[in-house]
Backbone as CSV, one residue per row, in Angstrom:
resi,resn,N_x,N_y,N_z,CA_x,CA_y,CA_z,C_x,C_y,C_z
1,UNK,11.116,4.771,18.006,10.131,4.558,16.972,8.857,5.320,17.334
2,UNK,8.299,6.009,16.360,7.098,6.795,16.620,5.886,5.887,16.776
3,UNK,4.857,6.446,17.374,3.608,5.717,17.568,3.003,5.334,16.216
4,UNK,3.071,6.250,15.241,2.537,5.984,13.906,3.296,4.835,13.247
5,UNK,4.613,4.851,13.354,5.431,3.790,12.767,5.087,2.439,13.402
6,UNK,4.895,2.426,14.692,4.531,1.202,15.401,3.172,0.681,14.936
7,UNK,2.189,1.576,14.817,0.863,1.188,14.343,0.938,0.672,12.908
8,UNK,1.771,1.307,12.101,1.937,0.885,10.712,2.517,-0.529,10.650
9,UNK,3.555,-0.787,11.420,4.165,-2.118,11.419,3.194,-3.183,11.914
10,UNK,2.358,-2.836,12.879,1.328,-3.754,13.347,0.317,-4.029,12.239
11,UNK,-0.069,-2.978,11.516,-1.030,-3.138,10.413,-0.437,-4.003,9.303
12,UNK,0.849,-3.844,9.022,1.509,-4.675,8.004,1.442,-6.144,8.425
13,UNK,1.751,-6.414,9.684,1.678,-7.787,10.184,0.244,-8.307,10.131
14,UNK,-0.713,-7.470,10.520,-2.124,-7.871,10.499,-2.618,-8.145,9.082
15,UNK,-2.097,-7.415,8.099,-2.539,-7.606,6.711,-2.200,-9.000,6.201
16,UNK,-1.200,-9.613,6.789,-0.788,-10.959,6.375,-1.603,-12.039,7.066
17,UNK,-2.443,-11.640,8.038,-3.227,-12.599,8.807,-4.730,-12.417,8.614
18,UNK,-5.136,-11.756,7.539,-6.562,-11.544,7.305,-7.242,-12.878,7.025
19,UNK,-8.475,-13.029,7.490,-9.188,-14.293,7.320,-9.556,-14.544,5.856
20,UNK,-9.773,-13.481,5.093,-10.095,-13.606,3.671,-9.130,-12.752,2.858
21,UNK,-8.747,-13.275,1.688,-7.878,-12.525,0.798,-8.686,-11.374,0.187
22,UNK,-8.174,-10.156,0.269,-8.886,-9.016,-0.321,-8.991,-9.146,-1.843
23,UNK,-9.949,-8.425,-2.412,-10.107,-8.427,-3.865,-8.899,-7.746,-4.511
24,UNK,-8.699,-7.958,-5.815,-7.511,-7.401,-6.485,-7.360,-5.879,-6.356
25,UNK,-8.449,-5.140,-6.409,-8.359,-3.679,-6.291,-7.861,-3.269,-4.903
26,UNK,-8.321,-3.972,-3.891,-7.883,-3.676,-2.529,-6.424,-4.068,-2.337
27,UNK,-6.022,-5.193,-2.916,-4.615,-5.595,-2.844,-3.710,-4.550,-3.492
28,UNK,-4.145,-4.008,-4.625,-3.361,-2.947,-5.279,-3.265,-1.713,-4.391
29,UNK,-4.361,-1.371,-3.741,-4.369,-0.204,-2.848,-3.423,-0.437,-1.672
30,UNK,-3.461,-1.634,-1.090,-2.542,-1.967,0.004,-1.093,-1.855,-0.462
31,UNK,-0.812,-2.411,-1.629,0.544,-2.363,-2.177,0.998,-0.914,-2.360
32,UNK,0.136,-0.124,-3.002,0.494,1.267,-3.300,0.713,2.074,-2.021
33,UNK,-0.153,1.899,-1.047,0.002,2.633,0.213,1.259,2.196,0.953
34,UNK,1.556,0.896,0.911,2.777,0.399,1.553,4.008,1.008,0.888
35,UNK,4.053,0.974,-0.438,5.209,1.523,-1.161,5.343,3.027,-0.915
36,UNK,4.225,3.746,-0.928,4.278,5.192,-0.691,4.752,5.473,0.729
37,UNK,4.342,4.639,1.671,4.734,4.812,3.074,6.212,4.550,3.295
38,UNK,6.733,3.545,2.617,8.102,3.110,2.879,9.133,3.675,1.911
39,UNK,8.714,3.998,0.687,9.659,4.426,-0.345,9.438,5.854,-0.812
40,UNK,8.196,6.294,-0.808,7.873,7.618,-1.333,7.302,7.496,-2.734
41,UNK,7.349,8.582,-3.491,6.762,8.606,-4.830,7.420,7.582,-5.751
42,UNK,6.586,7.016,-6.632,7.075,6.059,-7.631,8.037,6.768,-8.575
43,UNK,9.132,6.110,-8.852,10.131,6.661,-9.766,10.444,5.627,-10.826
44,UNK,11.149,6.052,-11.831,11.546,5.135,-12.890,10.474,5.010,-13.946
45,UNK,10.749,4.134,-14.895,9.836,3.943,-16.007,8.684,3.024,-15.624
46,UNK,7.560,3.307,-16.231,6.388,2.448,-16.071,6.689,1.123,-16.775
47,UNK,6.382,-0.012,-16.136,6.622,-1.305,-16.779,5.895,-1.411,-18.120
48,UNK,6.449,-2.198,-18.995,5.886,-2.359,-20.332,4.557,-3.078,-20.347
49,UNK,3.918,-3.050,-21.492,2.579,-3.627,-21.658,2.572,-5.135,-21.415
50,UNK,3.698,-5.794,-21.594,3.746,-7.249,-21.384,3.811,-7.610,-19.900
51,UNK,4.133,-6.664,-19.047,4.173,-6.891,-17.598,2.920,-6.275,-16.983
52,UNK,1.803,-6.953,-17.175,0.525,-6.368,-16.757,0.421,-6.196,-15.241
53,UNK,0.944,-7.152,-14.469,0.885,-7.049,-13.008,1.774,-5.903,-12.527
54,UNK,3.004,-5.861,-13.020,3.919,-4.789,-12.649,3.379,-3.421,-13.027
55,UNK,2.744,-3.362,-14.178,2.169,-2.104,-14.663,1.027,-1.653,-13.748
56,UNK,0.157,-2.586,-13.362,-0.965,-2.244,-12.474,-0.453,-1.774,-11.117
57,UNK,0.559,-2.451,-10.592,1.144,-2.045,-9.311,1.751,-0.652,-9.413
58,UNK,2.517,-0.406,-10.472,3.174,0.887,-10.649,2.124,1.989,-10.789
59,UNK,1.077,1.719,-11.576,0.015,2.723,-11.771,-0.671,3.071,-10.448
60,UNK,-0.961,2.044,-9.642,-1.605,2.289,-8.346,-0.702,3.111,-7.440
61,UNK,0.574,2.776,-7.429,1.535,3.503,-6.612,1.712,4.927,-7.130
62,UNK,1.850,5.065,-8.431,2.061,6.383,-9.041,0.867,7.313,-8.793
63,UNK,-0.327,6.741,-8.665,-1.531,7.540,-8.408,-1.466,8.244,-7.053
64,UNK,-0.597,7.775,-6.161,-0.458,8.380,-4.830,0.655,9.431,-4.776
65,UNK,1.190,9.786,-5.924,2.295,10.753,-5.976,1.933,12.009,-5.179
66,UNK,2.844,12.423,-4.330,2.639,13.617,-3.530,2.025,13.348,-2.157
67,UNK,1.564,12.121,-1.935,1.014,11.759,-0.625,2.170,11.609,0.356
68,UNK,2.060,12.240,1.507,3.147,12.164,2.485,3.238,10.761,3.080
69,UNK,4.407,10.460,3.639,4.610,9.163,4.295,3.577,8.956,5.392
70,UNK,3.368,9.973,6.219,2.432,9.855,7.336,1.000,9.631,6.854
71,UNK,0.585,10.370,5.817,-0.771,10.192,5.289,-0.943,8.789,4.711
72,UNK,0.066,8.318,3.987,-0.006,6.978,3.405,-0.068,5.916,4.508
73,UNK,0.716,6.109,5.564,0.686,5.157,6.681,-0.692,5.135,7.329
74,UNK,-1.250,6.305,7.571,-2.579,6.379,8.196,-3.637,5.715,7.315
75,UNK,-3.564,5.939,6.003,-4.521,5.314,5.091,-4.350,3.801,5.078
76,UNK,-3.104,3.330,5.123,-2.827,1.892,5.149,-3.415,1.274,6.419
77,UNK,-3.150,1.912,7.551,-3.661,1.429,8.838,-5.186,1.357,8.799
78,UNK,-5.828,2.415,8.318,-7.294,2.450,8.256,-7.840,1.362,7.339
79,UNK,-7.186,1.139,6.200,-7.649,0.124,5.254,-7.530,-1.273,5.866
80,UNK,-6.412,-1.569,6.495,-6.240,-2.880,7.126,-7.279,-3.072,8.228
81,UNK,-7.508,-2.044,9.026,-8.529,-2.137,10.088,-9.906,-2.442,9.506
82,UNK,-10.223,-1.842,8.357,-11.540,-2.063,7.742,-11.662,-3.477,7.169
83,UNK,-10.543,-4.139,6.920,-10.564,-5.490,6.346,-10.606,-6.587,7.411
84,UNK,-10.337,-6.227,8.650,-10.377,-7.206,9.733,-11.811,-7.621,10.022
85,UNK,-11.950,-8.822,10.538,-13.298,-9.326,10.893,-13.886,-8.548,12.033
């Protein structure tokens, strides 16, 4: 396992132990960076207008299209670090 992958997995675990729940925009950013890191670019159809949460998640993820796995992991790690006390 690479050093980056190890740091990413630690950041994922740390994100679940934050003392305060992040605001909705930050949660979307965390979600999008996680998906881009683990899955790559968003594919498939955008969720319909009646699925507002799914649509917001997909839009946030889709906005990262073209971001490499490594860049997304580094951004995720940095964001989680900035949210720690």
